[in-house]
C-alpha positions as CSV (number, residue, x, y, z in Angstrom):
1,X,-22.0,22.6,-5.8
2,X,-18.6,22.3,-7.4
3,X,-15.5,24.0,-6.0
4,X,-11.8,24.0,-6.7
5,X,-9.8,20.8,-6.4
6,X,-7.7,20.5,-3.2
7,X,-4.4,21.6,-4.8
8,X,-2.6,21.4,-1.5
9,X,-3.3,17.7,-1.1
10,X,-2.4,17.2,-4.8
11,X,0.9,19.1,-4.3
12,X,1.8,16.8,-1.4
13,X,1.3,13.8,-3.7
14,X,3.3,15.4,-6.5
15,X,6.2,16.1,-4.1
16,X,6.1,12.5,-2.9
17,X,6.0,11.1,-6.4
18,X,8.9,13.3,-7.7
19,X,11.0,12.5,-4.6
20,X,10.2,8.8,-5.0
21,X,11.3,8.8,-8.6
22,X,14.6,10.5,-7.7
23,X,15.3,8.1,-4.8
24,X,14.4,5.1,-6.9
25,X,16.8,6.2,-9.6
26,X,19.6,6.3,-7.0
27,X,18.6,3.2,-5.0
28,X,18.2,1.0,-8.0
29,X,21.4,1.9,-9.9
30,X,23.7,-0.7,-8.5
31,X,21.2,-3.7,-8.7
32,X,20.1,-2.5,-12.2
33,X,23.6,-2.5,-13.5
34,X,24.3,-5.9,-11.9
35,X,21.2,-7.6,-13.3
36,X,20.6,-5.7,-16.6
37,X,23.8,-3.8,-17.3
38,X,21.6,-0.6,-17.3
39,X,21.7,1.7,-14.3
40,X,18.3,3.2,-15.3
41,X,16.5,-0.1,-15.9
42,X,14.1,0.2,-12.9
43,X,13.4,3.9,-13.2
44,X,12.6,3.4,-16.9
45,X,10.1,0.6,-16.0
46,X,8.6,2.8,-13.3
47,X,8.0,5.6,-15.7
48,X,6.7,3.4,-18.5
49,X,4.6,1.0,-16.5
50,X,3.8,3.1,-13.5
51,X,3.8,6.8,-14.1
52,X,2.3,6.8,-17.6
53,X,-0.7,4.5,-17.0
54,X,-1.0,6.2,-13.6
55,X,-1.4,9.6,-15.2
56,X,-4.1,8.1,-17.5
57,X,-5.9,6.6,-14.4
58,X,-5.5,9.8,-12.5
59,X,-7.0,12.0,-15.2
60,X,-9.9,9.5,-15.7
61,X,-10.8,9.2,-12.1
62,X,-10.4,12.9,-11.5
63,X,-13.0,13.6,-14.2
64,X,-15.3,10.6,-13.9
65,X,-18.3,11.4,-11.7
66,X,-17.5,9.4,-8.5
67,X,-21.3,8.8,-8.0
68,X,-21.3,6.9,-11.2
69,X,-18.4,5.0,-9.9
70,X,-20.7,3.8,-7.1
71,X,-23.1,2.3,-9.8
72,X,-20.2,0.3,-11.2
73,X,-18.7,-0.6,-7.8
74,X,-20.0,-4.3,-7.9
75,X,-18.5,-4.8,-11.3
76,X,-15.2,-3.1,-10.2
77,X,-15.1,-5.4,-7.1
78,X,-16.1,-8.5,-9.0
79,X,-13.4,-8.0,-11.6
80,X,-10.7,-7.4,-8.9
81,X,-11.7,-10.7,-7.3
82,X,-11.6,-12.5,-10.7
83,X,-8.1,-11.2,-11.2
84,X,-7.1,-12.5,-7.8
85,X,-8.4,-16.0,-8.8
86,X,-6.4,-15.9,-12.0
87,X,-3.1,-15.9,-10.1
88,X,-3.8,-19.6,-9.2
89,X,-4.2,-20.6,-12.9
90,X,-1.1,-22.4,-14.2
91,X,0.6,-20.4,-17.0
92,X,-1.0,-17.2,-16.0
93,X,-0.2,-16.7,-12.4
94,X,3.5,-16.3,-11.4
95,X,5.6,-15.8,-8.3
96,X,8.0,-13.4,-10.0
97,X,10.7,-14.3,-7.5
98,X,8.6,-13.4,-4.4
99,X,7.7,-16.9,-3.3
100,X,4.0,-15.9,-3.3
101,X,1.7,-16.5,-6.3
102,X,0.7,-12.8,-6.4
103,X,1.3,-11.9,-10.1
104,X,-0.2,-12.2,-13.5
105,X,1.9,-12.2,-16.6
106,X,0.2,-10.1,-19.3
107,X,1.9,-9.7,-22.7
108,X,5.3,-10.3,-21.0
109,X,4.7,-7.8,-18.2
110,X,3.9,-8.6,-14.6
111,X,0.7,-7.2,-13.0
112,X,-0.2,-7.5,-9.3
113,X,-4.0,-7.9,-8.9
114,X,-3.9,-7.3,-5.1
115,X,-3.1,-3.6,-5.8
116,X,-6.3,-3.4,-8.0
117,X,-8.2,-5.3,-5.3
118,X,-7.4,-2.6,-2.7
119,X,-9.2,0.1,-4.7
120,X,-12.0,-2.4,-5.7
121,X,-12.6,-3.2,-2.0
122,X,-12.8,0.5,-1.1
123,X,-15.2,1.4,-3.9
124,X,-17.6,-1.5,-3.2
125,X,-17.5,-1.4,0.6
126,X,-18.3,2.4,0.4
127,X,-21.3,1.6,-1.8
128,X,-22.5,-1.1,0.5
129,X,-22.0,0.8,3.7
130,X,-23.5,4.0,2.4
131,X,-26.6,2.1,1.3
132,X,-26.9,0.3,4.6
133,X,-26.9,3.4,6.7
134,X,-28.0,2.6,10.3
135,X,-28.4,-1.0,9.4
136,X,-24.7,-1.5,10.0
137,X,-25.7,-1.5,13.7
138,X,-27.6,-4.8,13.1
139,X,-25.1,-7.7,13.4
140,X,-26.7,-10.2,11.0
141,X,-28.2,-8.0,8.3
142,X,-25.6,-5.2,8.5
143,X,-22.2,-5.9,10.1
144,X,-21.9,-9.6,9.1
145,X,-23.0,-8.9,5.6
146,X,-20.2,-6.3,5.1
147,X,-17.7,-8.6,6.8
148,X,-18.5,-11.5,4.4
149,X,-18.0,-9.2,1.4
150,X,-14.7,-7.8,2.7
151,X,-13.2,-11.1,3.6
152,X,-13.5,-12.4,0.0
153,X,-10.5,-10.6,-1.4
154,X,-8.7,-10.9,1.9
155,X,-8.9,-14.7,1.9
156,X,-7.9,-14.9,-1.8
157,X,-4.8,-12.8,-1.1
158,X,-4.1,-14.8,2.0
159,X,-4.0,-18.0,-0.1
160,X,-1.3,-16.6,-2.3
161,X,0.1,-16.0,0.4
162,X,0.7,-12.3,0.9
163,X,0.3,-11.5,4.6
164,X,1.6,-7.9,4.3
165,X,-1.2,-7.0,1.8
166,X,-3.7,-8.9,4.0
167,X,-2.8,-6.6,6.9
168,X,-3.5,-3.5,4.7
169,X,-6.8,-4.9,3.4
170,X,-7.9,-5.8,6.9
171,X,-7.1,-2.3,8.1
172,X,-9.1,-0.9,5.3
173,X,-12.1,-3.1,6.1
174,X,-11.9,-2.4,9.8
175,X,-11.4,1.4,9.4
176,X,-14.3,1.7,6.9
177,X,-16.7,-0.2,9.2
178,X,-15.7,2.0,12.1
179,X,-16.3,5.2,10.1
180,X,-19.6,3.8,8.9
181,X,-20.8,3.7,12.5
182,X,-20.7,0.0,13.5
183,X,-21.1,-0.9,17.1
184,X,-18.0,-0.9,19.2
185,X,-18.7,-4.5,20.4
186,X,-18.8,-5.7,16.8
187,X,-15.6,-3.9,15.9
188,X,-13.9,-5.3,19.0
189,X,-14.9,-8.8,17.9
190,X,-13.4,-8.2,14.5
191,X,-10.2,-6.9,16.0
192,X,-10.0,-10.0,18.2
193,X,-10.7,-12.2,15.2
194,X,-7.9,-10.5,13.3
195,X,-5.4,-10.9,16.1
196,X,-6.3,-14.6,16.5
197,X,-6.0,-15.1,12.7
198,X,-2.6,-13.4,12.7
199,X,-1.3,-15.6,15.6
200,X,-2.5,-18.7,13.7
201,X,-0.7,-17.5,10.6
202,X,2.5,-17.2,12.6
203,X,2.1,-20.6,14.2
204,X,1.3,-22.6,11.1
205,X,4.2,-21.3,9.1
206,X,7.7,-21.6,10.7
207,X,9.2,-18.9,8.5
208,X,6.6,-16.4,9.8
209,X,7.5,-17.4,13.4
210,X,11.2,-16.9,12.6
211,X,10.4,-13.5,11.1
212,X,8.7,-12.5,14.3
213,X,11.5,-13.8,16.4
214,X,14.0,-11.9,14.2
215,X,12.0,-8.7,14.8
216,X,12.4,-9.1,18.5
217,X,16.1,-10.1,18.4
218,X,17.6,-9.3,15.0
219,X,21.1,-9.6,16.4
220,X,20.7,-13.4,17.0
221,X,21.0,-14.3,13.3
222,X,22.7,-11.4,11.5
223,X,23.7,-13.4,8.5
224,X,20.4,-15.3,8.2
225,X,16.9,-14.2,9.0
226,X,18.1,-11.0,10.6
227,X,20.2,-10.0,7.6
228,X,17.9,-7.6,5.9
229,X,16.9,-5.7,9.1
230,X,20.5,-5.5,10.3
231,X,21.6,-4.1,7.0
232,X,18.8,-1.6,7.1
233,X,19.9,-0.5,10.6
234,X,23.5,-0.1,9.2
235,X,22.1,2.1,6.4
236,X,19.9,4.2,8.6
237,X,22.6,4.6,11.3
238,X,25.4,5.5,8.8
239,X,23.3,8.3,7.3
240,X,23.4,10.4,10.3
241,X,21.6,13.8,10.3
242,X,22.5,14.9,6.9
243,X,23.3,11.7,5.0
244,X,26.1,10.7,2.7
245,X,24.6,12.5,-0.3
246,X,22.4,11.5,-3.1
247,X,23.8,8.5,-4.9
248,X,26.4,7.7,-2.2
249,X,24.8,4.8,-0.4
250,X,27.1,1.9,0.3
251,X,24.4,-0.5,1.5
252,X,22.7,-0.5,-1.9
253,X,25.7,-2.2,-3.5
254,X,24.5,-5.8,-2.9
255,X,24.5,-5.5,0.9
256,X,20.9,-4.4,1.6
257,X,18.3,-6.7,0.0
258,X,15.2,-5.3,-1.9
259,X,16.6,-1.8,-2.2
260,X,14.1,-1.0,-4.9
261,X,11.1,-2.3,-2.9
262,X,10.5,-2.5,0.9
263,X,14.1,-1.5,1.8
264,X,14.2,1.8,-0.1
265,X,13.5,3.9,3.1
266,X,16.8,2.7,4.5
267,X,18.6,3.9,1.4
268,X,16.8,7.3,1.7
269,X,17.9,7.6,5.3
270,X,21.5,6.6,4.4
271,X,21.8,9.0,1.5
272,X,19.6,11.9,2.6
273,X,20.0,11.6,6.4
274,X,17.6,11.9,9.3
275,X,16.3,15.3,8.1
276,X,14.9,14.0,4.8
277,X,13.9,10.6,6.4
278,X,11.8,12.4,9.0
279,X,10.6,14.8,6.3
280,X,9.2,11.9,4.3
281,X,7.3,10.6,7.4
282,X,5.9,14.1,7.9
283,X,4.8,14.2,4.3
284,X,2.8,11.0,4.7
285,X,1.3,12.5,7.9
286,X,0.3,15.7,6.1
287,X,-1.3,13.6,3.3
288,X,-3.3,11.6,5.9
289,X,-4.2,14.7,7.8
290,X,-5.4,16.6,4.7
291,X,-7.2,13.5,3.5
292,X,-9.0,13.1,6.8
293,X,-10.1,16.8,6.5
294,X,-11.4,16.0,3.0
295,X,-13.3,13.0,4.3
296,X,-14.8,15.1,7.1
297,X,-16.1,17.7,4.6
298,X,-17.2,15.3,1.9
299,X,-20.6,16.0,0.4
300,X,-22.1,12.5,1.0
301,X,-21.5,9.3,2.9
302,X,-20.3,7.4,-0.1
303,X,-17.5,9.9,-1.0
304,X,-16.6,10.1,2.8
305,X,-16.1,6.4,2.9
306,X,-14.1,6.3,-0.4
307,X,-11.8,9.0,0.8
308,X,-11.4,7.4,4.2
309,X,-10.6,4.0,2.7
310,X,-7.9,5.4,0.4
311,X,-6.3,7.4,3.2
312,X,-6.3,4.3,5.5
313,X,-4.6,2.4,2.7
314,X,-1.8,4.9,2.1
315,X,-1.4,5.6,5.8
316,X,-1.3,2.0,7.1
317,X,1.0,0.8,4.3
318,X,3.5,3.5,4.7
319,X,3.5,3.0,8.5
320,X,4.1,-0.8,8.1
321,X,6.9,-0.2,5.6
322,X,8.8,2.5,7.5
323,X,8.0,0.8,10.9
324,X,9.7,-2.4,9.7
325,X,12.8,-0.5,8.4
326,X,13.4,1.2,11.8
327,X,12.7,-1.9,13.8
328,X,9.4,-1.2,15.5
329,X,7.5,-3.7,13.4
330,X,8.2,-7.1,11.8
331,X,9.2,-7.1,8.1
332,X,6.1,-7.5,5.9
333,X,7.6,-7.0,2.4
334,X,5.2,-4.2,1.6
335,X,6.4,-1.5,-0.8
336,X,6.5,2.2,0.3
337,X,3.6,4.0,-1.5
338,X,4.7,6.2,-4.4
339,X,8.4,5.5,-3.7
340,X,9.2,1.8,-4.1
341,X,9.5,0.2,-7.5
342,X,6.3,-1.4,-8.8
343,X,4.3,-0.2,-11.9
344,X,1.0,-1.8,-10.8
345,X,1.2,-0.3,-7.3
346,X,2.1,3.2,-8.5
347,X,-0.5,3.3,-11.3
348,X,-3.4,2.2,-9.1
349,X,-2.3,4.6,-6.3
350,X,-2.3,7.5,-8.8
351,X,-5.7,6.5,-9.9
352,X,-6.8,6.6,-6.3
353,X,-5.4,10.1,-6.0
354,X,-7.6,11.0,-8.9
355,X,-10.6,9.9,-6.9
356,X,-9.5,12.1,-4.0
357,X,-9.2,15.1,-6.4
358,X,-12.6,14.3,-7.8
359,X,-14.3,14.3,-4.4
360,X,-12.4,17.5,-3.4
361,X,-14.0,19.3,-6.3
362,X,-17.4,18.6,-5.0
363,X,-16.5,19.7,-1.4
364,X,-17.5,23.2,-0.4
């Protein structure tokens, strides 16, 4: 039985998107002028390559029957993995200044397949887990089968390498298996495997070990590895309770790195102060809370898992980004959902919101 869409959840996302566009306009002005002699270069790209295609995806997924999406889930997942493989093809894949081979260049524009892979993983895992039902309790024919599928895109992203996105994908995989009813012993084993893998990643790459050391003691190398986090602390601290005012950040003027991406929360705190910085955190919490309620009341197991996967994605990624900026987590380079610059990330995220709205219309 159809009901009205969850307009409260949708309004949260609209507020987040509008606020994000305003803050991106302010945060990006200095670097846009420096690099392109156009203060509005980044916001123009965000509107053209993020918001516009995002609206198309939102409208499509909000109208397209999500149960039909289940039928095409394997194709969706397979195509996302194919795109992840393409980044390793010379002439097609690109680092785009990140150091990781995470991008495709299509008609002169960059596209990040890992963002598409997040939604692809959620859609296909939901189909597999809903079909398995109680078989997820069986280690070989249930749990291990799901784990093998989920690790395919995770390994491909790890090879780029993009550890931040791997953490989000692993959280999605772990959370969805938990919600599907897997045994606690199996989940504990997966968590242990993930922790061991993370430790090995730190040990085999010196720069990751340095990043972790910097997280523990950022004051030891303020002009080197600890530069970004120390500049973020300066921005957040100087903002005080009420901020310096929109557009009046000092740290965005070539002091704070990546002001349009993973450091944008620090600019928000500097310009808008503790009140708005905390308000943004509360907004993400409200989205996760409302999304959790939607998942609980979903009409079937497939939609419940899809909604849960999307909310885990948004919740974990925002937590990792903000946590890094305030110094409670190591830097991961992850963008802040709906706020940081990135057309691919915004467009796919808006498409995911369309799925949430679609499911909410079927929820009594």
